[in-house]
VEXDRENSE-928590 format. One record per atom (N, C-alpha, C, O): x, y, z; atom name; residue number from 1. Coordinates in nm, 4 decimals, always signed. Layout:
BEGIN
X|Y|Z|CA|NUM
...
This chain:
BEGIN
-12.7842|+1.5363|-2.2489|N|1
-12.6433|+1.5181|-2.2174|CA|1
-12.5707|+1.6523|-2.2184|C|1
-12.4870|+1.6799|-2.1323|O|1
-12.6036|+1.7341|-2.3156|N|2
-12.5407|+1.8657|-2.3239|CA|2
-12.5777|+1.9511|-2.2030|C|2
-12.4964|+2.0302|-2.1552|O|2
-12.7004|+1.9351|-2.1540|N|3
-12.7449|+2.0107|-2.0367|CA|3
-12.6590|+1.9788|-1.9148|C|3
-12.6202|+2.0678|-1.8392|O|3
-12.6304|+1.8513|-1.8976|N|4
-12.5505|+1.8090|-1.7822|CA|4
-12.4096|+1.8660|-1.7914|C|4
-12.3550|+1.9153|-1.6928|O|4
-12.3521|+1.8590|-1.9092|N|5
-12.2170|+1.9123|-1.9278|CA|5
-12.2156|+2.0623|-1.9021|C|5
-12.1241|+2.1136|-1.8377|O|5
-12.3166|+2.1327|-1.9522|N|6
-12.3258|+2.2769|-1.9318|CA|6
-12.3399|+2.3105|-1.7828|C|6
-12.2762|+2.4037|-1.7339|O|6
-12.4229|+2.2350|-1.7114|N|7
-12.4401|+2.2588|-1.5676|CA|7
-12.3113|+2.2313|-1.4902|C|7
-12.2768|+2.3055|-1.3983|O|7
-12.2405|+2.1248|-1.5271|N|8
-12.1126|+2.0964|-1.4620|CA|8
-12.0116|+2.2076|-1.4872|C|8
-11.9370|+2.2466|-1.3973|O|8
-12.0099|+2.2577|-1.6087|N|9
-11.9191|+2.3672|-1.6421|CA|9
-11.9491|+2.4898|-1.5564|C|9
-11.8577|+2.5517|-1.5020|O|9
-12.0750|+2.5243|-1.5447|N|10
-12.1148|+2.6388|-1.4617|CA|10
-12.0735|+2.6151|-1.3164|C|10
-12.0209|+2.7050|-1.2509|O|10
-12.0976|+2.4936|-1.2664|N|11
-12.0609|+2.4602|-1.1283|CA|11
-11.9114|+2.4813|-1.1044|C|11
-11.8726|+2.5447|-1.0063|O|11
-11.8272|+2.4282|-1.1944|N|12
-11.6827|+2.4395|-1.1764|CA|12
-11.6352|+2.5841|-1.1850|C|12
-11.5473|+2.6261|-1.1098|O|12
-11.6931|+2.6585|-1.2756|N|13
-11.6537|+2.7990|-1.2895|CA|13
-11.6925|+2.8775|-1.1648|C|13
-11.6135|+2.9574|-1.1143|O|13
-11.8136|+2.8552|-1.1151|N|14
-11.8575|+2.9282|-0.9961|CA|14
-11.7797|+2.8892|-0.8716|C|14
-11.7414|+2.9762|-0.7934|O|14
-11.7558|+2.7609|-0.8517|N|15
-11.6847|+2.7199|-0.7309|CA|15
-11.5381|+2.7598|-0.7355|C|15
-11.4777|+2.7840|-0.6310|O|15
-11.4803|+2.7672|-0.8534|N|16
-11.3399|+2.8074|-0.8618|CA|16
-11.3212|+2.9527|-0.8219|C|16
-11.2124|+2.9904|-0.7783|O|16
-11.4231|+3.0346|-0.8355|N|17
-11.4131|+3.1748|-0.7978|CA|17
-11.4171|+3.1948|-0.6467|C|17
-11.3751|+3.2998|-0.5980|O|17
-11.4663|+3.0975|-0.5720|N|18
-11.4738|+3.1104|-0.4276|CA|18
-11.3417|+3.0813|-0.3580|C|18
-11.3234|+3.1199|-0.2425|O|18
-11.2513|+3.0157|-0.4244|N|19
-11.1209|+2.9854|-0.3665|CA|19
-11.0320|+3.1072|-0.3857|C|19
-10.9938|+3.1402|-0.4980|O|19
-10.9995|+3.1733|-0.2768|N|20
-10.9146|+3.2918|-0.2844|CA|20
-10.7865|+3.2662|-0.2069|C|20
-10.7886|+3.2324|-0.0885|O|20
-10.6765|+3.2831|-0.2759|N|21
-10.5456|+3.2596|-0.2163|CA|21
-10.4731|+3.3930|-0.2148|C|21
-10.4526|+3.4551|-0.3191|O|21
-10.4349|+3.4357|-0.0972|N|22
-10.3746|+3.5669|-0.0855|CA|22
-10.2293|+3.5572|-0.0416|C|22
-10.1869|+3.4593|+0.0199|O|22
-10.1565|+3.6585|-0.0740|N|23
-10.0193|+3.6766|-0.0282|CA|23
-9.9231|+3.5655|-0.0675|C|23
-9.8186|+3.5501|-0.0043|O|23
-9.9550|+3.4895|-0.1677|N|24
-9.8644|+3.3857|-0.2149|CA|24
-9.8300|+3.4122|-0.3605|C|24
-9.9158|+3.4503|-0.4402|O|24
-9.7043|+3.3916|-0.3937|N|25
-9.6616|+3.3988|-0.5321|CA|25
-9.6641|+3.2562|-0.5848|C|25
-9.5705|+3.1789|-0.5639|O|25
-9.7734|+3.2223|-0.6538|N|26
-9.7924|+3.0851|-0.7002|CA|26
-9.7058|+3.0565|-0.8212|C|26
-9.6720|+3.1478|-0.8965|O|26
-9.6694|+2.9304|-0.8407|N|27
-9.5950|+2.8937|-0.9612|CA|27
-9.6828|+2.9161|-1.0847|C|27
-9.8055|+2.9100|-1.0765|O|27
-9.6193|+2.9416|-1.1975|N|28
-9.6926|+2.9657|-1.3214|CA|28
-9.7110|+2.8358|-1.3979|C|28
-9.6301|+2.7435|-1.3882|O|28
-9.8208|+2.8306|-1.4752|N|29
-9.8515|+2.7108|-1.5525|CA|29
-9.9281|+2.7478|-1.6783|C|29
-9.9996|+2.8479|-1.6816|O|29
-9.9125|+2.6656|-1.7823|N|30
-9.9900|+2.6821|-1.9050|CA|30
-10.1276|+2.6184|-1.8922|C|30
-10.2151|+2.6427|-1.9753|O|30
-10.1474|+2.5378|-1.7898|N|31
-10.2708|+2.4622|-1.7733|CA|31
-10.3906|+2.5545|-1.7570|C|31
-10.3840|+2.6557|-1.6872|O|31
-10.4983|+2.5184|-1.8218|N|32
-10.6222|+2.5944|-1.8109|CA|32
-10.7297|+2.5120|-1.7411|C|32
-10.8478|+2.5463|-1.7471|O|32
-10.6904|+2.4052|-1.6759|N|33
-10.7848|+2.3170|-1.6084|CA|33
-10.8357|+2.3821|-1.4803|C|33
-10.7581|+2.4344|-1.4003|O|33
-10.9654|+2.3780|-1.4627|N|34
-11.0270|+2.4271|-1.3406|CA|34
-11.0823|+2.3051|-1.2683|C|34
-11.1666|+2.2334|-1.3221|O|34
-11.0357|+2.2820|-1.1481|N|35
-11.0781|+2.1644|-1.0728|CA|35
-11.1534|+2.2074|-0.9481|C|35
-11.1229|+2.3110|-0.8890|O|35
-11.2510|+2.1283|-0.9084|N|36
-11.3225|+2.1607|-0.7844|CA|36
-11.2304|+2.1377|-0.6650|C|36
-11.1389|+2.0555|-0.6703|O|36
-11.2557|+2.2100|-0.5598|N|37
-11.1742|+2.1943|-0.4403|CA|37
-11.2631|+2.1879|-0.3180|C|37
-11.3666|+2.2542|-0.3119|O|37
-11.2232|+2.1090|-0.2216|N|38
-11.2980|+2.0974|-0.0969|CA|38
-11.2369|+2.1868|+0.0102|C|38
-11.3080|+2.2546|+0.0843|O|38
-11.1027|+2.1860|+0.0172|N|39
-11.0323|+2.2714|+0.1132|CA|39
-10.9039|+2.3229|+0.0494|C|39
-10.8541|+2.2670|-0.0484|O|39
-10.8520|+2.4301|+0.1067|N|40
-10.7257|+2.4875|+0.0596|CA|40
-10.6261|+2.4852|+0.1747|C|40
-10.6562|+2.5287|+0.2859|O|40
-10.5078|+2.4338|+0.1461|N|41
-10.3968|+2.4359|+0.2417|CA|41
-10.2893|+2.5240|+0.1809|C|41
-10.2454|+2.5008|+0.0682|O|41
-10.2474|+2.6244|+0.2548|N|42
-10.1435|+2.7151|+0.2064|CA|42
-10.0087|+2.6776|+0.2663|C|42
-9.9993|+2.6389|+0.3827|O|42
-9.9045|+2.6898|+0.1844|N|43
-9.7674|+2.6689|+0.2314|CA|43
-9.6925|+2.7981|+0.1985|C|43
-9.6688|+2.8289|+0.0817|O|43
-9.6560|+2.8724|+0.3011|N|44
-9.5889|+2.9998|+0.2824|CA|44
-9.4429|+2.9836|+0.2465|C|44
-9.3882|+2.8734|+0.2508|O|44
-9.3803|+3.0950|+0.2108|N|45
-9.2396|+3.0902|+0.1702|CA|45
-9.1490|+3.0461|+0.2843|C|45
-9.0385|+2.9972|+0.2609|O|45
-9.1955|+3.0631|+0.4075|N|46
-9.1179|+3.0172|+0.5229|CA|46
-9.1503|+2.8722|+0.5598|C|46
-9.0951|+2.8187|+0.6560|O|46
-9.2405|+2.8084|+0.4829|N|47
-9.2768|+2.6695|+0.5074|CA|47
-9.3949|+2.6516|+0.6009|C|47
-9.4367|+2.5389|+0.6276|O|47
-9.4490|+2.7625|+0.6511|N|48
-9.5607|+2.7556|+0.7442|CA|48
-9.6864|+2.7043|+0.6727|C|48
-9.7212|+2.7514|+0.5645|O|48
-9.7532|+2.6075|+0.7348|N|49
-9.8783|+2.5542|+0.6819|CA|49
-9.9946|+2.6352|+0.7383|C|49
-9.9949|+2.6719|+0.8558|O|49
-10.0935|+2.6625|+0.6529|N|50
-10.2139|+2.7321|+0.6980|CA|50
-10.3359|+2.6595|+0.6441|C|50
-10.3421|+2.6201|+0.5276|O|50
-10.4324|+2.6434|+0.7333|N|51
-10.5611|+2.5843|+0.6967|CA|51
-10.6673|+2.6786|+0.7497|C|51
-10.6659|+2.7140|+0.8676|O|51
-10.7580|+2.7189|+0.6650|N|52
-10.8607|+2.8160|+0.7033|CA|52
-10.7960|+2.9474|+0.7498|C|52
-10.8425|+3.0117|+0.8439|O|52
-10.6886|+2.9845|+0.6817|N|53
-10.6133|+3.1082|+0.7086|CA|53
-10.5426|+3.1099|+0.8437|C|53
-10.4890|+3.2131|+0.8840|O|53
-10.5418|+2.9959|+0.9146|N|54
-10.4783|+2.9878|+1.0451|CA|54
-10.3566|+2.8954|+1.0395|C|54
-10.3635|+2.7882|+0.9794|O|54
-10.2446|+2.9359|+1.1017|N|55
-10.1275|+2.8474|+1.1074|CA|55
-10.1639|+2.7160|+1.1761|C|55
-10.2418|+2.7130|+1.2714|O|55
-10.1050|+2.6068|+1.1248|N|56
-10.1379|+2.4749|+1.1780|CA|56
-10.0183|+2.3825|+1.1594|C|56
-9.9430|+2.3965|+1.0629|O|56
-10.0007|+2.2886|+1.2508|N|57
-9.8922|+2.1896|+1.2384|CA|57
-9.9382|+2.0782|+1.1443|C|57
-10.0572|+2.0658|+1.1152|O|57
-9.8438|+1.9982|+1.0975|N|58
-9.8762|+1.8892|+1.0056|CA|58
-9.9703|+1.7875|+1.0710|C|58
-10.0645|+1.7404|+1.0073|O|58
-9.9451|+1.7539|+1.1971|N|59
-10.0312|+1.6569|+1.2665|CA|59
-10.1726|+1.7103|+1.2851|C|59
-10.2703|+1.6384|+1.2638|O|59
-10.1828|+1.8365|+1.3248|N|60
-10.3151|+1.8972|+1.3424|CA|60
-10.3858|+1.9111|+1.2075|C|60
-10.5081|+1.8993|+1.1994|O|60
-10.3080|+1.9362|+1.1019|N|61
-10.3661|+1.9480|+0.9675|CA|61
-10.4298|+1.8160|+0.9253|C|61
-10.5402|+1.8137|+0.8709|O|61
-10.3596|+1.7070|+0.9509|N|62
-10.4127|+1.5755|+0.9143|CA|62
-10.5455|+1.5500|+0.9853|C|62
-10.6408|+1.5020|+0.9240|O|62
-10.5514|+1.5816|+1.1126|N|63
-10.6756|+1.5623|+1.1895|CA|63
-10.7874|+1.6525|+1.1376|C|63
-10.9022|+1.6095|+1.1259|O|63
-10.7532|+1.7780|+1.1067|N|64
-10.8533|+1.8735|+1.0580|CA|64
-10.9100|+1.8310|+0.9227|C|64
-11.0300|+1.8429|+0.8983|O|64
-10.8225|+1.7813|+0.8353|N|65
-10.8672|+1.7368|+0.7031|CA|65
-10.9564|+1.6134|+0.7170|C|65
-11.0609|+1.6050|+0.6525|O|65
-10.9164|+1.5192|+0.7993|N|66
-10.9969|+1.3980|+0.8204|CA|66
-11.1339|+1.4341|+0.8769|C|66
-11.2353|+1.3776|+0.8361|O|66
-11.1365|+1.5280|+0.9704|N|67
-11.2623|+1.5720|+1.0312|CA|67
-11.3523|+1.6387|+0.9267|C|67
-11.4724|+1.6124|+0.9215|O|67
-11.2932|+1.7253|+0.8436|N|68
-11.3700|+1.7956|+0.7400|CA|68
-11.4264|+1.6965|+0.6378|C|68
-11.5411|+1.7096|+0.5949|O|68
-11.3460|+1.5981|+0.5996|N|69
-11.3918|+1.4972|+0.5038|CA|69
-11.5091|+1.4186|+0.5617|C|69
-11.6070|+1.3909|+0.4924|O|69
-11.4981|+1.3830|+0.6898|N|70
-11.6065|+1.3078|+0.7554|CA|70
-11.7330|+1.3930|+0.7634|C|70
-11.8429|+1.3425|+0.7407|O|70
-11.7186|+1.5224|+0.7955|N|71
-11.8332|+1.6132|+0.8027|CA|71
-11.9060|+1.6226|+0.6684|C|71
-12.0280|+1.6379|+0.6631|O|71
-11.8286|+1.6132|+0.5606|N|72
-11.8869|+1.6244|+0.4269|CA|72
-11.9409|+1.4899|+0.3767|C|72
-11.9863|+1.4806|+0.2627|O|72
-11.9364|+1.3872|+0.4595|N|73
-11.9903|+1.2573|+0.4219|CA|73
-11.8953|+1.1707|+0.3418|C|73
-11.9392|+1.0843|+0.2658|O|73
-11.7643|+1.1928|+0.3579|N|74
-11.6611|+1.1153|+0.2872|CA|74
-11.6831|+1.1076|+0.1357|C|74
-11.6867|+0.9980|+0.0797|O|74
-11.6977|+1.2220|+0.0694|N|75
-11.7196|+1.2184|-0.0761|CA|75
-11.5961|+1.1673|-0.1504|C|75
-11.4830|+1.1915|-0.1081|O|75
-11.6184|+1.0974|-0.2598|N|76
-11.5065|+1.0438|-0.3378|CA|76
-11.4290|+1.1536|-0.4088|C|76
-11.3114|+1.1364|-0.4407|O|76
-11.4952|+1.2678|-0.4337|N|77
-11.4281|+1.3764|-0.5058|CA|77
-11.3694|+1.4820|-0.4112|C|77
-11.3400|+1.5935|-0.4543|O|77
-11.3523|+1.4482|-0.2842|N|78
-11.2920|+1.5399|-0.1874|CA|78
-11.1503|+1.5716|-0.2344|C|78
-11.0710|+1.4810|-0.2598|O|78
-11.1191|+1.6995|-0.2458|N|79
-10.9908|+1.7409|-0.3018|CA|79
-10.9264|+1.8500|-0.2176|C|79
-10.9926|+1.9446|-0.1750|O|79
-10.7971|+1.8356|-0.1943|N|80
-10.7179|+1.9387|-0.1280|CA|80
-10.6480|+2.0196|-0.2365|C|80
-10.5811|+1.9633|-0.3232|O|80
-10.6634|+2.1502|-0.2315|N|81
-10.5854|+2.2365|-0.3184|CA|81
-10.4680|+2.2888|-0.2365|C|81
-10.4864|+2.3511|-0.1319|O|81
-10.3484|+2.2627|-0.2851|N|82
-10.2276|+2.3073|-0.2159|CA|82
-10.1808|+2.4355|-0.2830|C|82
-10.1386|+2.4350|-0.3986|O|82
-10.1890|+2.5442|-0.2094|N|83
-10.1436|+2.6741|-0.2589|CA|83
-10.0073|+2.7007|-0.1964|C|83
-9.9974|+2.7497|-0.0839|O|83
-9.9031|+2.6679|-0.2710|N|84
-9.7668|+2.6806|-0.2189|CA|84
-9.6953|+2.7951|-0.2887|C|84
-9.6965|+2.8054|-0.4113|O|84
-9.6337|+2.8800|-0.2098|N|85
-9.5525|+2.9879|-0.2641|CA|85
-9.4372|+2.9286|-0.3449|C|85
-9.3887|+2.8194|-0.3155|O|85
-9.3942|+3.0026|-0.4470|N|86
-9.2812|+2.9556|-0.5291|CA|86
-9.1568|+2.9321|-0.4452|C|86
-9.0750|+2.8462|-0.4780|O|86
-9.1423|+3.0066|-0.3390|N|87
-9.0237|+2.9973|-0.2533|CA|87
-9.0416|+2.8990|-0.1377|C|87
-8.9498|+2.8814|-0.0576|O|87
-9.1575|+2.8352|-0.1275|N|88
-9.1848|+2.7428|-0.0166|CA|88
-9.0921|+2.6223|-0.0223|C|88
-9.0636|+2.5709|-0.1305|O|88
-9.0446|+2.5767|+0.0938|N|89
-8.9626|+2.4551|+0.0959|CA|89
-9.0442|+2.3367|+0.0438|C|89
-9.1561|+2.3124|+0.0889|O|89
-8.9874|+2.2644|-0.0503|N|90
-9.0610|+2.1557|-0.1136|CA|90
-9.0957|+2.0448|-0.0146|C|90
-9.1952|+1.9747|-0.0331|O|90
-9.0157|+2.0282|+0.0895|N|91
-9.0456|+1.9265|+0.1912|CA|91
-9.1821|+1.9504|+0.2552|C|91
-9.2539|+1.8553|+0.2863|O|91
-9.2179|+2.0768|+0.2749|N|92
-9.3463|+2.1091|+0.3363|CA|92
-9.4621|+2.0792|+0.2404|C|92
-9.5696|+2.0372|+0.2832|O|92
-9.4394|+2.1010|+0.1117|N|93
-9.5413|+2.0695|+0.0108|CA|93
-9.5614|+1.9188|+0.0049|C|93
-9.6749|+1.8714|+0.0005|O|93
-9.4519|+1.8433|+0.0048|N|94
-9.4641|+1.6977|-0.0018|CA|94
-9.5284|+1.6418|+0.1253|C|94
-9.5919|+1.5365|+0.1217|O|94
-9.5121|+1.7115|+0.2363|N|95
-9.5776|+1.6691|+0.3606|CA|95
-9.7297|+1.6744|+0.3445|C|95
-9.7999|+1.5834|+0.3885|O|95
-9.7800|+1.7793|+0.2823|N|96
-9.9248|+1.7911|+0.2588|CA|96
-9.9706|+1.6833|+0.1604|C|96
-10.0770|+1.6239|+0.1785|O|96
-9.8910|+1.6580|+0.0569|N|97
-9.9238|+1.5537|-0.0403|CA|97
-9.9268|+1.4168|+0.0290|C|97
-10.0131|+1.3336|+0.0008|O|97
-9.8319|+1.3952|+0.1191|N|98
-9.8259|+1.2693|+0.1946|CA|98
-9.9506|+1.2524|+0.2817|C|98
-10.0070|+1.1433|+0.2893|O|98
-9.9929|+1.3597|+0.3468|N|99
-10.1145|+1.3563|+0.4294|CA|99
-10.2350|+1.3201|+0.3422|C|99
-10.3178|+1.2375|+0.3808|O|99
-10.2439|+1.3819|+0.2253|N|100
-10.3543|+1.3525|+0.1332|CA|100
-10.3527|+1.2052|+0.0936|C|100
-10.4576|+1.1409|+0.0887|O|100
-10.2351|+1.1523|+0.0656|N|101
-10.2237|+1.0116|+0.0283|CA|101
-10.2662|+0.9188|+0.1406|C|101
-10.3352|+0.8195|+0.1171|O|101
-10.2252|+0.9507|+0.2623|N|102
-10.2620|+0.8680|+0.3771|CA|102
-10.4124|+0.8671|+0.4013|C|102
-10.4688|+0.7672|+0.4460|O|102
-10.4765|+0.9798|+0.3712|N|103
-10.6214|+0.9911|+0.3913|CA|103
-10.7000|+0.9523|+0.2656|C|103
-10.8228|+0.9597|+0.2633|O|103
-10.6275|+0.9110|+0.1614|N|104
-10.6884|+0.8723|+0.0331|CA|104
-10.7726|+0.9860|-0.0250|C|104
-10.8894|+0.9695|-0.0603|O|104
-10.7075|+1.1016|-0.0331|N|105
-10.7708|+1.2229|-0.0838|CA|105
-10.6906|+1.2733|-0.2028|C|105
-10.5679|+1.2636|-0.2044|O|105
-10.7596|+1.3268|-0.3017|N|106
-10.6920|+1.3866|-0.4168|CA|106
-10.6276|+1.5174|-0.3731|C|106
-10.6818|+1.5893|-0.2892|O|106
-10.5122|+1.5475|-0.4301|N|107
-10.4440|+1.6738|-0.4017|CA|107
-10.4022|+1.7374|-0.5337|C|107
-10.3505|+1.6698|-0.6225|O|107
-10.4250|+1.8670|-0.5456|N|108
-10.3826|+1.9405|-0.6646|CA|108
-10.3024|+2.0620|-0.6210|C|108
-10.3208|+2.1132|-0.5106|O|108
-10.2138|+2.1078|-0.7078|N|109
-10.1347|+2.2267|-0.6792|CA|109
-10.1967|+2.3461|-0.7485|C|109
-10.2259|+2.3409|-0.8679|O|109
-10.2169|+2.4530|-0.6747|N|110
-10.2702|+2.5756|-0.7330|CA|110
-10.1582|+2.6469|-0.8094|C|110
-10.0447|+2.6551|-0.7625|O|110
-10.1918|+2.6972|-0.9260|N|111
-10.0962|+2.7737|-1.0071|CA|111
-10.1653|+2.8986|-1.0585|C|111
-10.2870|+2.9140|-1.0486|O|111
-10.0841|+2.9868|-1.1133|N|112
-10.1397|+3.1049|-1.1786|CA|112
-10.1036|+3.0992|-1.3269|C|112
-10.0093|+3.0307|-1.3665|O|112
-10.1791|+3.1712|-1.4068|N|113
-10.1556|+3.1707|-1.5509|CA|113
-10.0177|+3.2303|-1.5819|C|113
-9.9732|+3.3260|-1.5186|O|113
-9.9526|+3.1705|-1.6810|N|114
-9.8223|+3.2207|-1.7228|CA|114
-9.8373|+3.3572|-1.7867|C|114
-9.9289|+3.3812|-1.8654|O|114
-9.7466|+3.4452|-1.7517|N|115
-9.7462|+3.5768|-1.8169|CA|115
-9.6452|+3.5731|-1.9310|C|115
-9.5348|+3.5203|-1.9176|O|115
-9.6855|+3.6295|-2.0411|N|116
-9.5952|+3.6261|-2.1580|CA|116
-9.5333|+3.7604|-2.1848|C|116
-9.4553|+3.7747|-2.2789|O|116
């Protein structure tokens, strides 16, 4: 049992290092939870959505996410990480959350560690 937990811990630590979010000032959090992610959607300070580092509309984003989920075999743990700038319009963030809900996908918000 300990072996499985140790392997899962290694998996989460390694996969979390592959998610790189650039040019965004993420909100700060005390949380130390590391969650696996399937895709990253960025919301810039101007509200622009980006998927795979490319600007995308909300409708095209929904199609792209559905396609990616299907390609991965519709896993139950498919997760969208929303990397939203602190200055991003909240309506755009909720739009991504709404898309995740419609597709029955988990969504998490990316944060950075609080500086003291």
